[in-house]
Residue, then its C-alpha position, 0 to 999 in steps of 0.5 A: m895479448s902482448t906484455v910489452n910494458s911500454e905499450f900499456l897503461i894497464e897490464g896483467i902478466a900471468l896472474t894466478k889467484t887461488y883463495r884459501g880453502r880452494t883447490q881450483p884457482a879463481l884466476s889462472e895465468a891471465n894476461v891482459g893489457v889496455r893501451a891509452g885510448e882503449i876501453l876493455g870489457v870483461i864478460g863471463p858467467n858468475g864465478a868466472g873470475k872477473t872480480t878476481l881479475m879486477g882485484c888483482l889489477l887494482g892491487l886489492l888482491r895479491p896473486e900467487t904468480g904473475r904481476a900487475l902494473i898500472g902506468g908502469f907501477a906495481a898495482g896497489s902502490v901509492k904511485a899506481n893508486a894515484l892514477i886510478g878512478y874506481l867505481p866498485e859494484r857496491l860503492r859505499f855511500d854516506p847517506w847523510m851527505t849530499g851528492s855534491d858533498f860526496v863528490a867534493f869529499h873524493h876530490a879532496l881524497a884525491g889531493r886535488p886543489k881546493s881552489s878548483r873543487h867547486a868548479d871540478v865537482t860542478q863539471v863532473l856532476s853535469e857531465v854524468g847527467l845528475d839532475r841539478q836539483a838533486w845535487c844538494r839533497p841527501i844521498k839517502g833519497y837517491s834512486q839506484g840510477m842516481l847513485q850510479r851517476v854519483g859513483l861515476a862522478q867520484a871516479l872521475v873527479g880526481a882526474p885519473r888516467i885510468l878507470f876501473l868500472d864495475e857495472p857502471t850503468s846498472g840501474m840507469d835509464p836509457e838516457g843515463a846509460l847513454q850519457a855515461r857511455r859518452r863520458i867514458q868514451r870521452f875519457a878514453a879519447g883523451g888518452g885514458a885507459v878503462v876496464v869495464n866489468s859488466h853483465q850488460l852485454d849490450q852496453v859492453s858492445k856499445l862502449c868497448h873497443c875490445v872484450v875478453f870472455m872469462k870462464n873458470g878463471r881463464l881468459e877464453h877469448t878476446e874479440r876486438l870490436t873496433e875491427r868489425a867491418s859490418v854490424r850484425w843484426f837479428i831479424e825474427w818473423l812469424d813462423i808461417k809457410g813460405a816465410s823463410e823462402k821469401a827471406s832467402s830470396v831477399l837476402a840473395a838479391l841484396g847479396i847480404a851475408h847471413v845465418m838463416g834459421k826457421r824463424g829468423l836470421d842474423a845478417d851482416v849489414a854495413d850500418e843502420p840505414a842498410a839494416a832498415e833497407l833490409v827489413a823494409a825489403l823483407v816486409s815488402a816481400g811478404v815476410p811477417v817481421l816481428a822484431a829486429g835489432p843490432l846484435q853488436g858483436d853477438l857477445e851472447k855466443y860466448f855464453n852459449g858455447g858458440a855462435r847464436d842459433a837463429q830460431 
């Protein structure tokens, strides 16, 4: 990625970090930039350096080489921190506080006006979808999904320009995850910049404009999801004689690009209606379809060392 300062709200330049007692860097020469309006996803196996990258960008860790800038200010500086909303993977809650009290407390910590506190807290708790009946209940009785909603609310309530989110939809039900994604996307659409660290590849692919894959402390690959001209769907079928041949005939007739396997395929379709049309055509041709769904960029291929192999 480019490292022109004026382009990015979040920028890491040649970041290298080695922990005491280790010879192998946890982060090595990492360059990353996020513009206003963008959501960057960071994925990779455990120990890949994702948390270290986040720590350096946030100014919580000091790299041996390179530098990190937030809105043009040095990461970790007062001016940089004033721009950030942060949801760590393990946010510490005060269990005796209510959800609304906890978010109001963070509103005060961010230096927001007391006169707008009630309205701001009410708005953000509504936006993240926390049940109103839970607002005045102690946090100690919250489920994991409810805690995640409150955590996202506290990251937003200070009116930041930049969000750092570590596993933002962990523990949420599908409705909660959808609400969280929409709120984060609205934040970016309003000119904010977001970094999301997550193992939930389906959520990353639905949320982010760009994804970087990390391995052994290095940024191995960057994929810009918004540049896709099509959506990739997987389709799997019962392994019976002639199924693959019938499927091949359907794909050829429809002129759809695909990767075929013995028990399934990955196909590039224009949109969901086109995918439904393909599945219907396969079933009509006698292909015993078992499952189908969007791969959303097939981010799993980076963990498998290459493109997905249709079984």
